[in-house]
C-alpha positions as CSV (number, residue, x, y, z in Angstrom):
1,M,141.1,-6.5,-1.6
2,A,144.8,-7.6,-1.7
3,H,146.5,-6.8,-5.0
4,T,147.8,-9.8,-6.7
5,A,150.3,-10.5,-9.5
6,L,147.4,-11.9,-11.6
7,A,145.5,-8.6,-11.1
8,D,148.5,-6.8,-12.5
9,V,148.5,-9.1,-15.6
10,I,144.8,-8.6,-16.1
11,E,145.1,-4.8,-15.8
12,R,147.9,-4.8,-18.4
13,G,146.0,-7.1,-20.7
14,L,142.7,-5.1,-20.6
15,S,144.7,-1.8,-21.1
16,S,146.6,-3.1,-24.1
17,V,145.8,-2.7,-27.8
18,P,144.6,-5.2,-28.9
19,K,143.4,-6.5,-25.6
20,S,144.6,-10.0,-24.5
21,L,144.8,-12.0,-21.4
22,P,147.1,-15.0,-20.8
23,P,145.5,-18.5,-20.7
24,R,146.3,-18.9,-17.0
25,V,143.2,-16.7,-16.3
26,L,141.2,-19.7,-17.4
27,Y,142.3,-21.9,-14.6
28,D,140.9,-20.8,-11.3
29,E,139.2,-23.6,-9.3
30,R,135.9,-23.4,-11.3
31,G,137.8,-23.0,-14.6
32,S,139.9,-26.1,-13.9
33,R,136.7,-28.1,-13.2
34,L,135.1,-26.9,-16.4
35,F,138.1,-27.9,-18.4
36,E,138.0,-31.4,-16.9
37,Q,134.4,-31.5,-18.2
38,I,135.5,-30.4,-21.6
39,T,137.9,-33.3,-21.8
40,T,135.0,-35.8,-21.5
41,L,133.0,-34.2,-24.3
42,P,132.5,-36.4,-27.5
43,E,133.7,-33.4,-29.7
44,Y,136.9,-33.0,-27.7
45,Y,139.2,-35.7,-29.2
46,P,142.6,-34.7,-27.8
47,T,142.2,-36.2,-24.3
48,E,141.2,-39.6,-25.3
49,A,143.7,-39.7,-28.2
50,E,146.5,-38.8,-25.8
51,R,145.3,-41.2,-23.2
52,A,145.3,-44.1,-25.8
53,L,148.8,-43.1,-26.9
54,L,150.1,-43.0,-23.3
55,T,148.6,-46.4,-22.7
56,S,150.3,-48.0,-25.7
57,S,153.7,-46.2,-25.3
58,A,154.1,-45.8,-21.5
59,A,156.1,-49.0,-21.0
60,Q,158.4,-48.0,-23.9
61,I,158.9,-44.5,-22.4
62,A,159.7,-45.9,-19.0
63,D,162.1,-48.4,-20.4
64,A,163.9,-45.9,-22.7
65,T,164.3,-43.3,-19.9
66,G,164.7,-45.4,-16.7
67,M,162.9,-42.6,-15.0
68,R,163.3,-42.1,-11.3
69,T,161.4,-38.8,-11.2
70,L,158.3,-37.9,-13.2
71,V,157.4,-34.2,-13.3
72,E,154.1,-33.2,-14.9
73,L,153.4,-29.6,-15.8
74,G,149.7,-28.6,-15.7
75,A,148.9,-31.8,-13.9
76,G,145.2,-31.0,-13.1
77,V,143.3,-34.0,-11.7
78,L,146.2,-36.4,-12.5
79,D,144.1,-38.9,-14.5
80,K,146.6,-39.4,-17.2
81,S,149.5,-39.4,-14.7
82,R,148.6,-42.8,-13.4
83,I,149.4,-44.4,-16.8
84,L,153.0,-43.2,-16.7
85,I,153.3,-43.8,-12.9
86,D,152.1,-47.4,-13.4
87,A,154.7,-47.9,-16.2
88,G,157.5,-46.4,-14.1
89,L,156.6,-48.6,-11.0
90,A,156.3,-51.7,-13.2
91,G,159.7,-51.0,-14.5
92,G,161.1,-50.8,-11.0
93,T,162.6,-47.3,-11.4
94,L,160.1,-44.6,-10.4
95,D,160.6,-43.1,-6.9
96,H,159.2,-39.6,-7.2
97,Y,156.3,-37.9,-8.8
98,V,156.0,-34.1,-8.9
99,P,152.7,-32.7,-10.2
100,V,152.9,-28.9,-10.9
101,D,149.8,-26.8,-11.4
102,I,148.5,-23.3,-10.9
103,S,145.2,-24.4,-9.2
104,V,146.3,-25.4,-5.6
105,E,142.8,-26.7,-4.6
106,V,142.6,-29.2,-7.5
107,L,146.3,-30.1,-7.2
108,E,146.2,-30.9,-3.5
109,Q,143.0,-32.9,-3.6
110,S,144.3,-34.9,-6.6
111,A,147.7,-35.5,-4.9
112,R,146.0,-36.8,-1.8
113,E,143.9,-39.3,-3.8
114,L,147.0,-40.4,-5.8
115,Q,149.0,-40.9,-2.6
116,L,146.3,-43.4,-1.3
117,R,146.6,-45.3,-4.6
118,Y,150.5,-45.3,-4.5
119,P,151.5,-45.3,-0.8
120,S,155.1,-46.1,-1.5
121,L,155.6,-43.3,-4.1
122,S,157.0,-40.0,-3.0
123,I,154.5,-37.4,-4.3
124,G,155.5,-33.7,-4.0
125,P,152.8,-31.4,-5.5
126,R,154.0,-27.9,-6.4
127,E,151.8,-24.9,-6.9
128,A,153.3,-22.7,-9.6
129,D,152.6,-20.6,-12.6
130,F,155.2,-22.5,-14.6
131,M,154.5,-20.4,-17.7
132,E,156.1,-17.5,-15.8
133,E,158.8,-19.2,-13.8
134,L,159.8,-22.8,-14.4
135,A,161.7,-23.5,-11.2
136,I,161.1,-27.0,-9.9
137,G,164.2,-27.5,-7.8
138,D,166.7,-30.4,-7.6
139,L,165.4,-33.7,-9.0
140,T,166.7,-37.2,-8.9
141,S,167.8,-38.4,-12.3
142,P,166.8,-39.8,-14.7
143,V,164.0,-37.2,-14.9
144,V,161.1,-37.2,-17.3
145,L,159.5,-33.7,-17.5
146,S,156.1,-34.0,-19.2
147,F,153.9,-31.3,-20.7
148,L,150.8,-33.1,-21.9
149,G,147.4,-32.2,-23.3
150,G,148.6,-30.1,-26.2
151,T,149.1,-27.1,-23.9
152,I,152.3,-26.2,-25.6
153,G,150.1,-25.1,-28.5
154,N,148.8,-22.2,-26.3
155,L,152.1,-20.4,-26.9
156,F,153.2,-18.4,-29.9
157,P,156.1,-19.8,-31.9
158,I,158.9,-17.8,-30.2
159,E,157.3,-18.4,-26.8
160,R,157.2,-22.2,-27.5
161,I,161.0,-22.3,-28.3
162,D,161.7,-20.3,-25.2
163,F,159.5,-22.6,-23.0
164,L,160.9,-25.8,-24.5
165,R,164.4,-24.4,-23.8
166,R,163.4,-23.6,-20.2
167,M,161.9,-27.1,-19.8
168,G,165.3,-28.6,-20.9
169,H,167.1,-26.4,-18.4
170,A,164.8,-27.4,-15.6
171,A,165.1,-31.1,-16.4
172,G,168.9,-30.9,-16.9
173,P,171.2,-32.3,-19.6
174,G,170.8,-36.0,-20.3
175,N,167.2,-36.0,-18.9
176,Y,164.0,-36.2,-20.8
177,L,161.1,-34.2,-22.1
178,L,157.7,-35.7,-23.0
179,V,155.5,-33.3,-25.0
180,G,151.9,-33.8,-26.2
181,T,150.8,-31.9,-29.3
182,D,147.6,-31.7,-31.3
183,L,148.1,-32.3,-35.0
184,V,146.8,-30.6,-38.1
185,K,143.7,-32.4,-39.4
186,D,140.3,-31.9,-40.8
187,I,139.3,-28.3,-40.0
188,D,135.7,-29.1,-39.1
189,R,136.8,-31.6,-36.4
190,I,139.1,-29.0,-34.9
191,I,136.4,-26.3,-34.8
192,D,133.9,-28.7,-33.3
193,A,136.2,-29.4,-30.5
194,Y,136.1,-25.8,-29.4
195,F,132.4,-25.1,-30.1
196,D,130.8,-28.1,-28.3
197,S,127.1,-28.7,-28.4
198,Q,126.7,-28.5,-24.6
199,G,128.3,-25.1,-24.4
200,I,130.9,-26.1,-21.8
201,T,133.8,-24.6,-23.7
202,E,131.8,-21.3,-23.9
203,A,131.3,-21.4,-20.2
204,F,135.0,-22.1,-19.7
205,L,136.0,-19.0,-21.6
206,L,133.2,-16.9,-20.1
207,N,134.5,-17.9,-16.6
208,V,137.3,-15.4,-17.3
209,V,134.8,-12.6,-16.6
210,Q,134.4,-13.9,-13.0
211,V,138.1,-14.3,-12.6
212,I,138.5,-10.6,-13.6
213,N,135.8,-9.7,-11.0
214,D,137.5,-11.9,-8.3
215,E,141.0,-10.7,-8.9
216,C,140.4,-7.0,-9.6
217,G,137.2,-6.2,-7.8
218,A,135.3,-5.5,-11.0
219,S,131.6,-6.0,-11.6
220,L,131.4,-7.4,-15.1
221,C,128.6,-9.7,-16.3
222,T,129.0,-12.7,-18.5
223,E,126.0,-11.5,-20.5
224,D,128.0,-8.6,-21.7
225,F,130.3,-10.9,-23.8
226,D,130.1,-13.5,-26.6
227,Y,132.4,-16.4,-26.9
228,V,134.2,-16.2,-30.3
229,P,136.3,-19.2,-31.5
230,L,138.1,-18.5,-34.7
231,W,140.2,-20.7,-37.0
232,D,143.4,-19.0,-38.3
233,A,144.3,-21.1,-41.4
234,R,147.5,-19.3,-42.1
235,E,148.9,-20.0,-38.6
236,A,147.1,-23.4,-38.2
237,R,145.6,-22.5,-34.8
238,M,142.4,-21.8,-33.0
239,D,142.1,-18.3,-31.7
240,L,139.7,-18.1,-28.7
241,R,138.3,-14.7,-27.8
242,L,135.5,-12.8,-25.9
243,R,133.7,-10.1,-27.7
244,A,131.9,-7.2,-25.9
245,R,128.2,-6.9,-26.8
246,R,128.2,-3.2,-25.7
247,D,130.5,-0.4,-24.6
248,L,131.9,-1.2,-21.1
249,D,133.6,1.1,-18.7
250,I,135.3,-1.1,-16.2
251,D,136.3,0.0,-12.8
252,L,139.1,-2.1,-11.3
253,P,139.2,-0.9,-7.7
254,G,141.6,-3.6,-6.7
255,S,144.0,-2.2,-9.3
256,R,143.0,1.4,-8.7
257,S,142.4,1.9,-12.4
258,R,139.7,2.0,-15.1
259,C,139.6,0.7,-18.7
260,R,137.1,0.8,-21.5
261,I,136.0,-2.0,-23.8
262,A,134.1,-0.8,-26.9
263,A,131.2,-2.7,-28.3
264,Q,132.4,-5.5,-30.6
265,E,135.9,-5.2,-29.3
266,E,137.6,-8.5,-28.6
267,I,139.8,-9.9,-25.9
268,R,142.1,-12.7,-27.0
269,I,142.2,-15.3,-24.2
270,E,144.0,-18.3,-25.8
271,V,145.5,-19.7,-29.0
272,S,145.7,-23.4,-29.7
273,S,148.2,-24.3,-32.4
274,K,148.1,-27.5,-34.4
275,F,151.4,-29.2,-35.5
276,T,153.0,-31.5,-37.9
277,L,155.4,-34.2,-36.5
278,E,158.3,-32.6,-38.4
279,Q,157.5,-29.2,-36.9
280,V,157.6,-30.6,-33.3
281,R,161.0,-32.3,-34.0
282,T,162.4,-29.0,-35.4
283,E,161.2,-26.9,-32.5
284,L,162.6,-29.2,-29.9
285,Q,165.9,-29.3,-31.8
286,V,166.1,-25.5,-31.9
287,A,165.4,-25.5,-28.2
288,G,168.3,-27.8,-27.4
289,S,166.8,-31.3,-27.3
290,T,167.0,-34.3,-29.5
291,V,163.9,-36.3,-30.4
292,L,164.2,-40.0,-29.5
293,D,160.8,-41.2,-30.5
294,Q,157.3,-40.0,-31.6
295,Y,154.0,-41.8,-30.9
296,S,151.0,-40.7,-33.0
297,D,147.6,-41.8,-34.2
298,G,147.4,-39.1,-36.8
299,D,145.3,-36.9,-34.6
300,F,147.6,-36.4,-31.7
301,A,151.3,-37.0,-30.9
302,L,153.6,-37.7,-27.9
303,T,157.2,-36.8,-28.5
304,L,160.0,-38.1,-26.3
305,A,163.3,-36.1,-26.4
306,V,166.5,-36.0,-24.5
307,V,168.0,-32.7,-23.4
308,D,171.4,-32.1,-25.1
309,S,174.4,-31.7,-22.9
């Protein structure tokens, strides 16, 4: 088995104390498809809330930015992309669309489908782990660099500032950032969104076990783990973990190492922070961008900012 960068990350995460893995382990091909199923669940409000906000504000965003290039980080199946693309084309300015995602299979298929719908649009999909290296090359200004879905909440506060700063550097001074954020609200609604009645979110998290097996040559079973979604009230975030049901000695032949997970020991996979509108403005300002407008329904928010020169 070829040793991969992701295998290195998994080995370090399983050997650390406490154990943790980065959210990118969730998004192999199967994980990406499971997440798309999650976005259609009745309990999972963020996707529809964001889509409605995009529908009502896309023309304003296109008009305010005059965007010639739209870059979407974590593009996935590109369903929400069409709203911004339609607005940019209707405004007569959009020439280029650059979807960026870690899952090349999903990305390429979605880009092909999108090209059929928009034959005159230049579409340049890029496979990249943008959380590690945000290098998207030279872009035709004005650029709108979007990061939707509330994914910015998967980062810890210091990481968020650094990532927003790197987004600004990638877009360039005078260009634009569009960031989607989930807002603080009734706690029961938040918890329900991560503990759905169909168990798809649980399957999404447990798919990490198969990713570990695929990347590292391990032989773990999903039955050895429980999905544990926790609400951290102090930090206003969901904390998503896997908890071992029994002692596990894990051989990682692809990594030429072994690690041990004790019964009841947890592996943190993802956090999902919830924000206030003021908090989003402040973090963007600290990261070197000025907020131009915010669109919100009280549950979710889209924030448009210009990168300071």
